[in-house]
C-alpha positions, 0 to 999 in steps of 0.5 A: 500500500502506498502512503501519501509520501510515496505518491509523486507530486504533479508538476506542470511542464510549464512551471517557472518555479526552480523546484518544479523544474528540478523535479521535471528534469529528474523525472525526464532522466527516469530516476526513482521517486526516492532519488527525486525526494532526496535531491529536492530535500538537499537543494531546498536545504542548500537554498535556505542555507544560502 
């Protein structure tokens, strides 16, 4: 059974938000959803740090 954290968030291909573009690129590359979540987490933390 999938939990809400295992269901990918819908991302519009026309979105201008950086995080949405990052998610789109990761999905385009065919990487796993867990990899997407991890990469987005690290990027958001880096942006907050900066």
